[in-house]
N, C-alpha and C positions, 0 to 999 in steps of 0.2 A: 324523561324523554331525552333521547340522544341529541347532542348537538350535531349540526349538519356535517361538520368536518370529521366526526368521530366514527370509526368503523370498529366493530367488535369481532375479534378473531375467535373462531370456534374452539372450544376446549378439546383436547385429545381425550378420546373415550376412556382409554386405559388409565391415563393419569387422573382424569376426572373421577373414575371409579375408585381409585386408590385414595383419593382425597376425601371420600365420604367420612364424616365424623362418626365415631362410635357412640358418642352422646348426642342424640338428636334433639334439637331445640323444639320445644312444644309449639312455638309460634313462628318458626322459621325453618321449614322443612328443606328448602333448597339452598341453605347456607353452605358455602364452600370456604372453610377457613383457609386463609392465605398460608398459614404455617404448614397445613397438610398438603396443599397443592404444590407449594414450593419444594417440600420434602420429597414428594412423589416425582416431581420433575427432575430434581437434582439426582435422585437415585437412578432414574431411568437413563438420564444423559451420561452419568458417570459410568454406568454399566455398559454403555455402548462404546466400543473401541474406537469409534470415529469422533467422539466428542473433543472439543477444543477448550482451552482456558478462556474465561471471560472475566476481566478485571475492570472494576469501576472505581475511578478516583474522583474525589470531590475537593475542590480548592476553595478556601475562604479568604476574605479580605485581610485577615490578620496573618496570612502566610501559612496557616495550618492546612493539613491535608489528611483526609480520611480515605481508606482503601478497603475494598471488598472484593474477594476473589471467589469465583464459582466456575461453572462449566456451561457450555452451550453446544447444541447440535450444530454441525457445520452446514454451510449452504449446500443444497442439493439433497439433503437428508429428508426422508419422508416426514419427520417431525420438526423440520426447521421452523415452521410457523410458530411452534411452541416456544422456540428460543426468542423470537421477536416479542411475543406476549410476556414471557418471563422477564426479559430484559427491561421492557417498558415499565412493568409493575415494580421491578427491583429498583430502577433509577428513581421512580416516583417515591418509593418508600425511603430510600437513602437520602433523597433531597430533603424530605420533611422531618426525618429523624436527625440527620447529621448536618444538612445544609451545605450550600456552596453556590458561588456565582459562575463557576466553571466546572463542567463535568468532562472527564476523560474516559472514554469507553474503549478498552483494549480487548480485542477479540476478532471474531469474523467480521470482515468489512461491512457486509450488509446489516449486521446488528447495529454497528455504530451509525451508519447512515439512517437507519430506521429511527434511532433515538434523536438524531439531528432533525429529521423531518417532524417528529412528534413535538419537539420543543421549539419549533420555528414559529414565526409570527402568526401563521395561519394553521399551525399544527394543533392536534387534539390536546396537547399540554401547554398551549400558549398561556393559559392562566397561571400555571405553576412557574413558567419561565419569567413572566412579567413580575410576579411577586418576589421571586428570588432576586431579580434585578433591582427591584425597589428596596428589598431588605438590605442588600449589601451595597447599594449605591453604585453598582457597576453593571455594565452590559453582560447579560447572561449568554454563555456560549457552551457548545458541545463539541468536543474534539474526538474524532474517530482515529484510532491508532492500533498498534499491536499490543498484545497483553504484556510483553516485557518492556514496553515503553512507558507504562503507567508509573509515575514516581512513587517511592515508598511513603508510608504513612508518617505524618509529623503532627501529632496531637499536642495541643496546648491546653493547660487547665489553670484554674485560679480559685482561691478560696472565696466563699460567699457567706456573708452574714455571720450569725452566731454571736453578735454583740448585744448584750442585754443590760449593760450598765446605763444608768441615767433615766431620764423621762422621755419616753418615745411614743410616737404615733405610728401605727401600721395600718395600711388599708389594702383591700383587695377588690378589684373592679371586675365583676362578672356581667354577663349580658342580661340577667334578670334581677340582680340585686348588687348593691355595693356594701362592703363590710368595712368597719373601722374599729380599731382597738387602741386604748390608751394603756401603756405599759410602764411600770416603774421598777427598775432593777430586776427585770424578768418576770414580774408579777402583773397579771392583767387586772386593772382596776375598772375598766369600762370596755364593753363591746356592744356593737350595734349593727343590725342589718336593715337596710332600707331598700325596698323594691324600686327599680327604675327601668327605663326602656331606652337605652342609649342607641341601639342599632337603627332606630327609626327617626332619630333626631338629626336635622340638617343644619342646626345652629351650633357652632362651636362653643358659644357662651353657656349653653345648657350643660355641657360636660364640665366646663371650668367651674361653674357655680355649684354644681352637684358635688364635685370632689371637694371644693373649698368648704362647703357646708359640713361635710363629714369631718374634715380636719378640725374645724372650729368646735364641733360637738365633742370630739375627743379631747381637744385642748382644754375644754372647760372642766375636765376631770383631772388635770395635771397642774402641779404648782408652777411648772414651766415646760417649755418644749425645747428639747435639745437635739432631736433628730426625727426625721420622717422617712419611712420606708414603705414602698408600695409594690403591689403586683397587679398585673393586668393581662388579659388575653391579648396575644399578639407578639410581635417582634420588636424589642426595644434595644437600641444601641446607644450607649452613653446618654441615657435618660431621654432619648428622642424616640418617639413612636414612628417606626418605619412602616410596619404593616399591622393592622389591627381591625378585626371584624366589628369591634365595639363602635368604631367610628365610620363604618362603611356608608352611613347615610350622609356624611359630610362631602360636599363637592370637592373634587381633586385639588383645586387651587386653594380652597379654604383649609383643607387638610394639611397641605404643605406649609401654609403661612401660620395657621393657628394651632393645629393639633400637634404637629411634629415637635414644636418647641414648648408645648404647654407645660410640661413638667419642669422645664428649665425656668419658666416664668414663676411657677409655684415655688420653686426653690428660692428664687430671688425675693419673693414676698415673705417667706418664712424666715429667711436668713439663718438657716441651720443646715447641716448635712442632710441631703435629700436624694434618695436612690430609688429608682423604679426598674424592675426587671420583669421578665416573662413570668406569668403565674405558674407555669409548670415547674420552673426552677425553684420557686418558693414552695411548691407542693413537696418536691424532693427534699428541700432544706428542712421543712417542717417534719418530715418523716425521719430524717437523719438525726435531728435534734431530739425528737421525742423517743426514738429507739436507742439513741446513743450508739448508732451503727452507721456503717458506710455501705457502698454498693447498693444504693436505694433507688428504685424507680418509683416515682410518685405519679399517680394517675387521679385526676380530679374529674368526676362525672357531674358536670353542672349544666349550664345552658349550652355549652359546647364541651369538648374534651380538651383537657390540658395535660401535659406530661412534662416531667423533669427528671433529671438523673444526677446523683452524687456518686462519684467514682470511689475506688478503694482507698483513696487518700482523703476523702471527705471534701474534694473539690468539685466544681462544676467544669464541664468541658465547654468548648466553643460551639457545641452542637445546637441545632434549633429546637429539637424535641417537640415539634408541632405535630403531635400524634393525631390531631383531628383530621389532617389531610392524608395521613398514611393509610394505604389500602389494607383492609383486614379480611375482606370477603372477595374472592376472585370469581364469583358468578357474574357474568356480563350483565345479567338482569338485576343485579343488586340495587338497593335503594341509592338514590343520588343525593349528593351534597348540594344544597340549594345555592351555595356561593360559587363553588368551582364547577359544578355540573358533573363531576366525576362520580363513578359508581363504587360502592363498597368501602368508602373511607370511614375512618374511626368515628367521626362526629355522628354518624347515623347509628352507631352501635354503643357508644359510651357517653351518652348525654341524655338530657330530658327529651331531645328530639327522638331518641330511640323509644322512650316511654310512650310518647304520643303516637308514634307509628305503630307500635305493638298494641297499644290500647285499641286501635281500630280493628286490628286482627283478632283481638280477644273479645270483640263485641261491646266494648265500652265506648259510649258516646260522650265526648267532651264538648261543651258548649263553645262555639266560636268566639263569643264575646268575653270569655275568661282570659286573663293574662296567663303567660306561660307558668308563672309561679303558682297560680291558683289551679291550673290544670294538673300540675304535678301533685299539689296537695290533695286534690280530689282523688287521684289514683291511689295515693298513699293512705288516704282515709278509708278507701274501699279495702285496701290490704289489711289495715288495722281491724276492720270490721269482719274479716274472714272471707272476703270475696275471692273465690278461687281464680277468677279471670285475672285479677290484679296480681295474684301470686305467680301465675304463668308468665306475666310480663317480666318480673324480676328474676325468675328462673332462666328465662331466655337471655336476659342481659348477663346473668352468671355464666351461661354457656359461652357467650361472646367473650367474656373476660378471661375464662380459662384458656380458650384457644388464642386469645389476643396476647396474654402473658407469654405463652409459649412462642408466639411469633416474635414478640419484642426481645425475647431471650436469644434470638438468633443475631441480634445487633447490639445488645447491651449485656455487660457482665453483671448479673443481678443476684443478690443474696436476699433482698427484702423488697416486697412490693407493698406500697401503702396506698390505700384507696380512700379518697376523700370526695367531697362534693354533695350538693343538695339531693341528688338522686339516691344517695346512700343513707339518707335520713330515716329515722325510725326503724321499723322492722325490715325495710328493704335491704339495708346494708348487709346484715347477717345472711339473708337468703342469697344475695348475689355472691358473697364471699364463699359460703359453703358450697354452692353449686360450682363455682370456679375451681375450688379445691377438688371436688369430685371429678371434674373434667381432667385436671392435671393428674390425679391419681389413676384414672382409667386410661388416658391416652398418652401421658408423658410421665410415667412413674419415676424415671431417673431424675427428671427435672424437679418433680414434686419434692424429692428428698433433698434438693440443693437450695431451695428458696422457701421463704416464709411469707405468707400473706397476712397483712395487718389491716385492721379496721379500727381507727381511733374512737374514743368515746364521742357521744353526740355533740358536745360543745366543740371539740377539736375538729370534728368533721365539717362543721359549719363555719367556725370562726378561726380555726388554727392557722390558715394561711395569712390572715391579717396580722396575727401575733408574730409569726415567723418573719413576715415582711418588715416588722418594726426593728428586727435585728440586723437589717442590711447595712445601714450607714455606720461609719466609725465616728464616734464623738471625739473630737480633738481635745486633748488634755491641756488645760491652761496653766 
């Protein structure tokens, strides 16, 4: 259902036609991959002699700047409405991939004004503006200017993890289960998954004691604890939870007082180096470590979608990589994210939410009283039993993934893509990956030859992030 403030611009028939995928999804016939629509738009605008430069700059609190340059139809052009739609989807994509508390839109003045209105307090992207403000602790703003006034890029990177010495605990907090591992000199001696339901809990003590319980369980398998590293869905800065869907059931004031500093309190309790970062970054780290390679994009298909990126130097950037909010389907009637209310975002395509949505289309009825974990298991058990309906679900997710990877490659320099998460468990993972490879081979043959898709073994898919998280802190030598 559309929010009252939101209006949908009609798609251009010619561009819409050019964006039709060659590989048609068995359970999603009206899917319009963002990569194809954007490509068709850019080609048409660039071929028009009246097009103008459009440059978007994103500034972050650490002083880093990201910059993206493209083209737009000028005001008065018959296709100018397409420029507004393209720019709005582009800014949304860049914000959740790269992040920023200040957006600078350089190009036709009406385009900049449209973005300002969209991201105003009552605009259709107020949710995104508010979360960016919360994430960076600064007022969010959009500046409209000329293309040549957007400052040059200034990217900052830093090394992450890869410390395997000593006795460590690693944990990973998802929306349907929490994982913990005990690691000694890089070797896992204990791993555990425990189902939980954090999103519907309004008491901060629930989260604190659940996490502490997992840490104690892992500690019981170690002679001593010298470091603790964790990953969790959301945005974490200096071990403080700034934005996290895991804790959305917590009242705002309790979140500020109890949840934001929770990991700092845990560090004080354990009295060892203690680091927590976004789960997507740990996904990419796990991939880089297991492949012994860089330029890795990690995508975790779990209760939500997590993304992370390791650059050509093996470092992480200051980017957000919150791919769950980045649009991948440009059909205005695309499925909507239950949290932001926006259409076509990654969470509805690369998570168990996609499985449940597609199950209904495939004619599979999942009991309402089942937990999310049990619903996913039920679908995967049907797949294991040879149910063709279940197979169609994961083929469709494979279609999403193929077009999604091509879309991400417009913004990330990728040599390897690592797929993790509970949705990839069992026979589902190979089906998804093979289908994604078929999409790339059919639609993007040049790109297919430049990158490799990876699916870790079953244990790594489910527990790997907790192990990689254990490598985050540095143990100070005495």
